[in-house]
C-alpha positions as CSV (number, residue, x, y, z in Angstrom):
1,M,-1.8,-2.3,22.5
2,H,-5.5,-2.1,20.8
3,K,-7.3,-5.3,20.7
4,G,-7.6,-4.7,16.6
5,G,-4.6,-6.3,15.6
6,D,-0.9,-6.6,16.1
7,Y,0.8,-3.5,15.1
8,S,4.5,-5.3,14.6
9,L,2.8,-6.5,12.0
10,Y,3.3,-3.3,9.9
11,D,6.7,-3.9,8.7
12,L,8.1,-0.5,7.1
13,N,10.9,-2.3,5.5
14,N,8.1,-5.4,4.1
15,M,6.4,-2.6,2.6
16,A,8.9,-1.6,0.6
17,N,10.0,-4.5,-0.2
18,M,6.3,-5.3,-1.4
19,I,6.4,-1.7,-4.1
20,R,9.6,-2.7,-5.2
21,L,8.1,-6.1,-5.7
22,R,5.2,-5.1,-7.2
23,A,6.7,-2.4,-9.4
24,R,9.3,-5.0,-11.1
25,I,6.1,-7.2,-12.2
26,Q,3.9,-4.1,-13.7
27,K,7.1,-3.7,-15.2
28,I,7.3,0.5,-14.0
29,K,10.3,1.5,-13.1
30,L,10.2,3.1,-9.0
31,G,11.5,6.4,-9.6
32,D,8.2,7.2,-12.8
33,M,6.0,6.0,-10.0
34,L,7.9,8.6,-7.4
35,G,8.1,11.2,-10.1
36,D,4.1,10.7,-11.0
37,L,3.0,10.5,-7.8
38,E,5.2,14.0,-7.2
39,L,6.1,11.7,-4.3
40,D,9.9,12.7,-3.4
41,I,12.7,10.3,-4.9
42,N,14.1,8.6,-1.8
43,T,10.2,7.6,-0.9
44,I,10.8,3.7,-0.5
45,S,14.7,3.5,0.3
46,E,13.2,6.1,3.9
47,M,10.6,3.8,4.5
48,S,12.8,0.7,4.3
49,K,14.6,2.5,7.2
50,G,12.3,2.5,9.3
51,R,10.6,6.1,8.0
52,Q,6.4,6.2,8.3
53,V,4.3,7.1,5.4
54,A,1.6,9.1,5.2
55,A,-1.4,6.8,4.6
56,T,-2.7,8.6,1.4
57,T,0.9,7.9,0.2
58,L,0.4,4.6,0.2
59,A,-3.2,4.2,-0.8
60,K,-1.8,6.6,-4.2
61,I,1.3,3.8,-4.5
62,A,-1.1,1.0,-3.8
63,D,-3.8,2.7,-7.3
64,Y,-0.6,3.4,-9.1
65,L,0.5,-0.5,-9.1
66,D,-3.2,-1.7,-9.9
67,C,-2.7,-3.8,-5.9
68,S,-4.4,-3.0,-2.5
69,V,-3.4,-1.6,0.6
70,D,-3.9,-4.6,2.5
71,Y,-1.4,-6.5,-0.2
72,L,1.2,-3.4,0.4
73,L,0.8,-3.9,4.5
74,G,1.3,-7.4,4.1
75,R,-2.1,-8.3,5.8
76,T,-3.6,-10.4,1.7
77,D,-1.4,-12.4,-0.5
78,N,-3.8,-11.1,-2.9
79,P,-2.9,-7.7,-4.6
80,Q,-6.3,-7.3,-6.4
81,A,-8.1,-7.9,-3.3
82,H,-9.2,-4.3,-3.2
83,R,-11.7,-5.8,-6.1
84,D,-13.3,-9.0,-4.8
85,V,-15.7,-6.5,-3.0
86,P,-17.9,-4.0,-4.9
87,R,-17.2,-0.7,-3.9
88,E,-21.0,0.2,-2.8
89,K,-21.0,-2.5,-0.9
90,T,-17.8,-1.1,1.2
91,L,-19.3,2.4,1.4
92,D,-23.1,1.2,2.5
93,K,-21.3,-1.1,5.3
94,H,-19.8,2.3,6.9
95,H,-22.3,4.0,5.9
96,E,-25.1,2.0,8.5
97,V,-27.2,3.1,11.0
């Protein structure tokens, strides 16, 4: 296992449930969201069955639901965690020499 973390934590069924919950809280119909994002209508149900999705797909869904990818992954209980760190600081951190 990679020393960075336990990859078994990324339970696809849990992610699908987090997406459903967040959509319900935001009063967003999953079909409408998936259509707006040009994703297959079965994306969430397939995720529940263990089918992985691309990182870009998860990022699009998180942006649409106004939450962080970390929230959908279950790495934070705060759906607004992406707002806690200014974007400039995040970018600077990754580009330090």
